[in-house]
C-alpha positions in Angstrom: 16.5 -2.0 -4.0 17.6 0.8 -1.6 21.2 1.6 -1.1 20.8 0.6 2.6 19.4 -2.9 1.8 22.4 -3.5 -0.9 24.9 -2.0 2.2 23.7 -5.1 4.1 25.8 -7.2 1.9 28.8 -5.5 3.3 27.6 -5.6 7.0 26.7 -9.3 6.9 29.6 -10.4 4.7 31.5 -12.4 7.5 28.1 -14.1 8.2 27.7 -15.2 4.8 25.6 -14.5 1.6 22.2 -13.1 2.2 19.5 -11.8 -0.4 16.8 -9.4 0.1 13.1 -9.8 -1.3 10.6 -7.1 -1.3 7.7 -7.6 0.8 4.8 -5.2 2.4 6.7 -2.1 1.8 10.2 -3.2 2.9 12.5 -6.2 2.6 12.9 -9.6 4.0 16.7 -10.4 4.6 17.2 -14.3 3.9 20.3 -16.6 4.5 19.9 -20.1 3.1 16.4 -19.2 2.3 15.3 -18.5 6.0 14.3 -15.0 6.7 16.4 -13.5 9.7 15.8 -9.8 9.4 13.6 -7.3 8.2 14.1 -3.9 6.7 11.3 -1.2 7.0 12.3 2.3 5.8 15.8 1.6 5.5 15.7 0.4 9.2 17.1 -3.1 10.2 15.1 -5.4 12.4 16.5 -8.9 13.5 14.5 -11.9 14.1 14.2 -12.9 17.8 12.5 -15.5 19.9 11.8 -16.5 23.5 15.8 -17.4 23.8 17.0 -14.3 22.3 14.7 -11.3 22.6 16.3 -10.7 26.1 19.6 -9.6 24.2 17.5 -6.8 22.6 15.1 -5.7 25.4 18.2 -5.3 28.1 19.6 -2.7 25.5 16.3 -1.1 24.9 15.9 -2.3 21.4 12.4 -2.2 20.5 10.4 -4.7 18.6 8.9 -3.8 15.2 5.3 -2.8 15.4 2.7 -1.8 13.1 -0.9 -0.7 12.9 -3.4 -3.0 11.2 -7.1 -2.3 11.3 -6.5 0.3 14.2 -4.7 -2.4 16.3 -0.9 -2.2 17.0 0.7 -5.6 16.2 4.3 -6.4 17.4 6.3 -8.8 15.7 9.3 -11.0 16.7 11.8 -8.6 15.1 13.8 -6.1 17.0 15.7 -3.1 16.0 19.5 -4.0 15.5 22.3 -2.5 17.4 24.1 0.1 16.0 27.5 -1.5 16.4 26.9 -4.1 14.0 27.3 -1.6 11.2 30.8 -0.9 12.5 32.1 -3.9 13.9 32.1 -7.1 11.6 32.6 -9.2 14.8 29.2 -8.0 16.3 27.4 -8.3 12.9 28.6 -12.1 12.9 27.4 -12.6 16.5 23.9 -10.7 15.9 23.4 -12.2 12.7 23.9 -15.8 14.1 21.5 -15.0 17.0 18.8 -13.8 14.2 19.5 -16.7 12.0 19.3 -19.6 14.7 15.9 -17.9 15.9 14.4 -18.1 12.6 15.6 -21.7 12.2 14.0 -22.5 15.5 10.7 -20.8 14.4 10.6 -23.1 11.4 10.8 -26.5 13.2 7.7 -28.5 12.6 5.0 -27.6 15.1 6.0 -24.3 16.0 4.5 -21.2 14.8 6.7 -18.8 12.7 
């Protein structure tokens, strides 16, 4: 596991326990067995949905994208704001937003 992923335990300590699971060359970050964040190349992305994506886009934080079979695919994870690494209160706010978006995406009848 990368040092950055291990460091996220400190960042999200006020939010609660997290665990990382290796996936697709990166890591899924879980709280209560729900993935609320993604780490790729030691860059943190937080889950968003229609209700929370505006928090990211208003700040110019881009969605995670990758190329598959020559096509660019955008996911519902956005670059985390830098201040969460310095301010535990901000980390808690952003983690809660991401977690709540992840919970909403798991509701029956909704696509994740």
